[in-house]
C-alpha positions in Angstrom: -19.4 -23.1 11.1 -18.4 -24.6 7.8 -16.3 -27.8 7.9 -16.1 -28.3 4.1 -12.9 -29.7 2.6 -11.5 -28.5 -0.7 -13.4 -30.1 -3.6 -13.7 -28.1 -6.7 -16.1 -30.6 -8.3 -18.8 -30.4 -5.7 -22.4 -30.1 -7.2 -23.3 -27.1 -5.2 -25.6 -24.2 -6.1 -24.1 -20.7 -6.4 -24.2 -18.7 -3.2 -26.9 -16.4 -4.4 -29.2 -19.4 -4.7 -28.3 -20.8 -1.3 -31.3 -21.2 1.0 -31.0 -19.5 4.4 -32.9 -20.1 7.6 -36.0 -18.0 7.4 -36.2 -14.9 9.6 -38.1 -15.9 12.7 -38.1 -15.3 16.5 -35.1 -16.5 18.5 -35.2 -20.3 19.1 -32.9 -23.1 20.4 -30.6 -24.8 18.0 -27.5 -27.0 18.0 -24.2 -26.0 16.5 -22.2 -28.4 14.2 -19.9 -29.4 17.2 -22.9 -30.2 19.4 -23.0 -27.0 21.4 -26.5 -25.9 22.4 -27.3 -22.4 21.2 -30.0 -19.8 20.4 -30.4 -19.0 16.7 -31.0 -15.3 15.8 -32.2 -14.7 12.3 -34.3 -11.5 12.1 -32.6 -8.3 11.0 -33.5 -6.1 14.0 -32.7 -8.9 16.5 -29.3 -9.6 14.8 -28.5 -5.8 14.8 -29.3 -5.7 18.5 -26.9 -8.6 19.2 -24.1 -7.1 17.3 -24.2 -3.9 19.2 -25.1 -5.2 22.7 -22.1 -5.2 25.2 -23.9 -8.0 27.1 -23.0 -10.4 24.3 -19.3 -11.2 23.9 -16.9 -13.2 21.7 -14.5 -13.9 24.7 -13.6 -17.5 25.1 -15.7 -18.5 22.1 -12.9 -18.8 19.5 -13.4 -22.6 19.1 -17.1 -22.9 19.8 -19.2 -24.3 16.9 -16.1 -25.0 14.7 -14.3 -28.2 13.8 -10.9 -26.5 13.5 -8.3 -25.2 15.9 -6.4 -22.0 16.1 -5.2 -22.3 12.5 -8.5 -20.7 11.4 -8.3 -16.9 11.1 -11.7 -16.7 12.8 -10.8 -19.1 15.6 -7.5 -17.7 16.9 -7.8 -16.1 20.3 -5.2 -13.5 19.2 -7.5 -12.3 16.4 -9.2 -8.9 16.7 -12.5 -10.8 16.0 -12.2 -12.8 19.2 -11.5 -9.9 21.6 -13.9 -7.7 23.5 -13.9 -5.0 26.1 -10.7 -3.0 26.8 -8.4 -5.3 24.8 -10.6 -5.0 21.8 -10.9 -1.2 22.0 -7.2 -0.8 22.4 -6.4 -3.0 19.4 -9.2 -1.5 17.3 -8.1 2.0 18.1 -4.6 1.1 16.9 -6.0 -0.2 13.6 -8.2 2.9 13.1 -5.1 5.1 13.5 -3.6 3.3 10.6 -6.8 3.4 8.5 -7.2 7.2 8.5 -9.6 8.8 6.0 -6.6 10.6 4.5 -4.8 7.3 4.0 -7.8 5.6 2.5 -8.3 8.6 0.1 -4.7 8.3 -0.9 -5.0 4.6 -1.7 -8.0 4.9 -4.0 -6.2 6.1 -7.1 -3.8 3.1 -7.2 -6.7 0.7 -6.4 -8.3 2.0 -9.6 -5.0 1.7 -11.4 -4.6 -2.0 -10.3 -8.1 -2.8 -11.5 -7.5 -1.1 -14.9 -4.2 -2.9 -15.3 -6.0 -6.3 -14.9 -8.7 -5.2 -17.4 -6.0 -4.1 -19.9 -4.2 -7.5 -19.5 -7.4 -9.3 -20.1 -8.1 -7.4 -23.2 -4.6 -7.9 -24.5 -4.7 -11.7 -24.0 -8.1 -11.9 -25.8 -10.9 -14.4 -25.5 -11.7 -16.9 -24.2 -10.6 -16.4 -20.6 -11.1 -17.5 -17.0 -12.1 -14.5 -14.9 -10.8 -16.1 -11.7 -7.2 -16.5 -12.8 -7.2 -13.4 -15.1 -9.1 -11.0 -12.9 -10.7 -12.0 -9.6 -7.4 -13.1 -8.1 -4.9 -10.6 -9.7 -6.9 -7.5 -8.7 -7.0 -8.1 -4.9 -3.4 -9.5 -5.0 -2.1 -6.3 -6.6 -4.0 -4.2 -4.0 -2.9 -6.4 -1.0 0.8 -6.3 -1.9 0.7 -2.6 -2.6 -1.2 -1.8 0.6 1.1 -3.9 2.7 4.3 -2.8 1.0 5.0 -6.3 -0.4 5.3 -5.3 -4.1 8.8 -4.1 -4.3 12.1 -5.8 -5.3 13.4 -6.4 -1.8 13.2 -9.3 0.6 9.6 -8.4 1.5 8.3 -9.0 -2.0 5.5 -11.6 -2.1 4.4 -13.6 -5.1 0.8 -14.6 -5.8 1.4 -18.4 -5.5 3.0 -18.1 -2.1 0.3 -15.8 -0.7 -2.4 -18.0 -2.0 -0.8 -21.1 -0.3 -0.5 -19.3 3.0 -4.0 -17.8 2.7 -5.6 -21.2 2.1 -3.8 -22.6 5.2 -4.7 -19.7 7.4 -8.3 -19.6 6.4 -8.7 -23.4 6.4 -11.7 -24.9 8.3 -11.7 -28.6 9.0 -10.2 -30.8 6.2 -9.0 -34.3 6.0 -6.0 -35.9 7.7 -3.9 -35.5 4.6 -4.2 -31.7 4.7 -1.3 -30.5 6.9 -1.3 -26.7 6.9 1.4 -26.6 9.6 4.4 -25.9 7.4 2.6 -23.1 5.4 1.4 -21.5 8.6 4.9 -21.6 10.1 6.3 -19.9 7.0 3.6 -17.3 7.1 4.1 -16.5 10.8 7.8 -16.3 10.4 7.5 -14.0 7.3 5.1 -11.7 9.3 7.3 -11.5 12.3 10.3 -10.6 10.2 8.2 -8.1 8.2 7.1 -6.3 11.5 10.7 -6.1 12.7 11.8 -4.8 9.3 9.1 -2.1 9.3 10.2 -1.1 12.8 13.8 -0.6 11.6 12.9 1.0 8.2 9.3 2.3 8.2 7.4 3.5 5.1 3.9 4.6 4.3 2.5 1.1 3.8 -0.2 -0.3 6.1 2.2 -2.6 8.0 4.4 0.4 8.9 1.4 2.4 10.0 0.1 -0.5 12.2 3.5 -1.0 13.8 4.0 2.7 14.4 0.5 3.1 15.9 1.0 0.0 18.1 4.3 1.1 19.4 3.1 4.6 20.1 -0.1 3.4 21.9 1.6 0.7 23.9 -0.2 -2.3 25.4 -0.7 -4.1 22.1 0.6 -7.7 22.5 3.0 -8.7 19.8 1.0 -11.8 19.0 -2.1 -9.7 18.4 -0.2 -7.3 16.2 1.3 -10.2 14.2 -2.1 -11.9 13.8 -3.6 -8.6 12.7 -1.0 -8.3 9.9 -1.6 -12.0 9.0 -5.4 -11.5 8.8 -5.3 -8.2 6.8 -2.8 -9.8 4.4 -4.6 -13.1 3.9 -8.3 -12.7 4.6 -8.6 -9.3 2.9 -7.1 -10.8 -0.3 -9.4 -13.9 -0.2 -12.5 -12.0 0.7 -12.3 -9.7 -2.3 -11.6 -12.7 -4.6 -14.6 -14.5 -3.3 -17.0 -11.5 -3.3 -15.9 -10.5 -6.8 -16.1 -14.0 -8.2 -19.5 -14.6 -6.8 -20.8 -11.3 -8.0 -19.6 -12.0 -11.6 -21.3 -15.4 -11.6 -24.6 -13.8 -10.6 -24.4 -10.9 -13.0 -23.2 -12.8 -16.1 -25.3 -15.9 -15.3 -28.6 -14.4 -14.3 -28.6 -10.6 -14.9 -26.9 -10.3 -18.2 -29.2 -7.5 -19.2 -27.9 -5.4 -16.3 -24.2 -6.0 -17.1 -23.7 -3.2 -19.7 -25.5 -0.7 -17.4 -22.5 -1.0 -15.0 -20.6 1.4 -17.4 -22.5 4.1 -15.3 -20.6 4.5 -12.1 -23.8 5.5 -10.2 -25.4 2.2 -11.2 -22.3 0.3 -10.3 -22.2 1.8 -6.8 -25.7 0.7 -6.0 -25.3 -2.7 -7.7 -22.1 -3.5 -5.8 -23.7 -2.7 -2.4 -26.7 -4.9 -3.2 -24.6 -7.8 -4.3 -22.3 -7.5 -1.2 -25.5 -7.5 0.8 -27.4 -10.4 -0.7 -24.6 -12.8 -1.7 -22.8 -14.2 1.3 -19.1 -15.1 1.2 -19.6 -18.7 2.4 -22.1 -21.4 3.0 -22.5 -20.4 6.7 -22.6 -16.7 7.7 -23.2 -17.4 11.4 -21.2 -15.6 14.0 -21.1 -16.7 17.7 -21.6 -14.8 20.9 -22.2 -15.6 24.6 -24.6 -13.6 26.9 -23.1 -12.2 30.1 -26.5 -11.3 31.5 -30.1 -12.1 30.6 -31.0 -10.5 27.3 -34.4 -9.9 25.7 -34.4 -10.4 22.0 -37.5 -10.2 19.9 -39.8 -10.9 22.8 -37.7 -13.9 24.0 -35.5 -13.8 27.1 -32.2 -15.5 26.6 -30.5 -16.5 29.9 -27.0 -15.4 31.0 -24.2 -17.7 29.8 -26.1 -18.9 26.7 -24.4 -19.3 23.4 -26.0 -17.2 20.6 -25.6 -18.0 16.9 -26.3 -14.9 14.7 -27.2 -15.6 11.1 -26.1 -12.6 9.0 -27.4 -14.2 5.8 -30.9 -14.6 7.2 -30.9 -11.1 8.6 -29.8 -9.7 5.2 -32.7 -11.5 3.5 -35.4 -10.7 6.1 -38.4 -10.0 3.9 -39.8 -7.6 6.4 -36.8 -5.3 5.9 -35.7 -6.2 2.3 -38.8 -6.9 0.2 -38.0 -8.3 -3.2 -34.6 -9.7 -2.2 -31.9 -10.1 -4.7 -34.4 -10.3 -7.6 -35.3 -6.6 -7.1 -33.8 -3.8 -9.2 -30.0 -3.8 -8.8 -29.8 0.0 -9.1 -32.0 0.6 -6.1 -30.6 1.6 -2.7 -30.9 -0.9 0.1 -33.9 -0.4 2.4 -31.7 -0.6 5.6 -27.9 -0.7 6.1 -26.4 -4.0 5.3 -25.1 -6.4 8.0 -22.7 -8.1 5.5 -19.8 -6.4 7.3 -21.3 -7.0 10.8 -22.2 -4.0 12.9 -21.2 -2.4 16.2 -17.7 -2.9 17.8 -16.9 -5.7 15.4 -17.8 -3.9 12.2 -15.3 -5.1 9.5 -12.3 -2.9 9.3 -11.7 -3.8 5.6 -15.3 -3.0 4.4 -14.0 0.2 2.6 -11.6 -2.0 0.6 -14.1 -4.6 -0.5 -16.6 -1.9 -1.5 -13.9 0.0 -3.4 -12.5 -3.0 -5.3 -15.9 -4.3 -6.1 -17.1 -0.9 -7.6 -14.0 -0.3 -9.6 -13.8 -3.9 -10.9 -17.4 -4.1 -12.0 -17.4 -0.6 -13.5 -14.1 -0.9 -15.4 -14.8 -4.5 -16.6 -18.3 -3.7 -17.9 -17.1 -0.5 -19.6 -14.4 -2.3 -21.4 -16.4 -5.5 -22.2 -20.1 -4.8 -22.4 -20.6 -8.1 -24.3 -18.9 -10.2 -21.8 -20.7 -13.6 -21.3 -20.3 -17.0 -19.6 -19.4 -20.0 -21.8 -20.4 -22.5 -19.1 -23.8 -22.7 -17.4 -23.9 -21.5 -13.8 -25.1 -25.0 -12.7 -21.9 -26.6 -14.1 -19.4 -24.3 -12.4 -17.0 -25.8 -9.9 -16.1 -24.3 -6.5 -13.2 -23.6 -4.3 -14.1 -24.9 -0.8 -12.5 -25.5 2.5 -11.9 -21.9 3.8 -14.1 -19.2 5.3 -15.3 -18.3 1.8 -16.7 -20.2 -1.1 -16.0 -18.9 -4.6 -16.0 -20.2 -8.2 -12.9 -22.2 -9.1 -13.2 -20.8 -12.6 -15.4 -18.5 -14.5 -15.1 -19.3 -18.3 -16.1 -16.3 -20.4 -15.7 -14.9 -23.9 -16.7 -11.6 -25.6 
């Protein structure tokens, strides 16, 4: 997994140009921490791994990484690192909170949050930085509203504090001068108090729904519930910022002719799905599993007890499944379902949110500003590194 440290001046290519390991039969590899593993890169092989109960995340939270349990993807209490009965129980609790009716009720104010940011951008006038003026404010407004942190009470959360906590929770590696301990302690304390507050005085926000479902179901450890709230608050916010920022860089930098077409909501829906599919969130899209029994993948038998590294980025660019790649028409449906949000039992519980915010953001921004354009070449953009995502540190634009 990535061990990059924050360096916004790194001369890196944008993620849509990042080379990935070619799709090929399973073969031995070595992870960054020296762990021997099998690398899985072809679409159908990857899809099999993600849905096969003989491959598990259990006891793998620190394999292949340089970080400890501070990383949201490396904490054993995370939903991501559980399998079997414990995973089904916690996943069931989450799904009771994310009901179709609840999601449908959230959609109008997601659209309103996006439009508010568009209106603020227009009112301020050009030039602008789309990261600070749009890609961060949109998911922050949605996150705080979704979690019930946007009021005037003690649970109110400001953008600077959430960003500091998010960078600490999602940090991977880093130098000795980067002590995320105090920020993580603050975030954990805030979350524990928030859960207790919602128990005493529940509302219709997502935290209240999660607490109510967990208490009704029983058997959900308090640390797992707390980490679930931590992850949904932090990683959901950062993932949308990264996905939206990287999509804007690609569209404005290399597909400027397509940008005005996003005023058509049908074109936007297809475009958003293709961009989420082809542009990864970070430099390394691998996810780790271990075999509990011999497994045949793509004509290769992998023994029991082997570590398997699954490359989602390679699978999503498998030319046998997705001919043409990202350079193809952006208003064409994908040839097969994307694996950008994983698949099987660990399918991303926040996929609906990323898709919704991406569609609304691209459509409303292109409708309001069809002449939006970059003022800095893509090659000269700087990057925010050091977490599970990589996104532009700034997107200078005018119109």
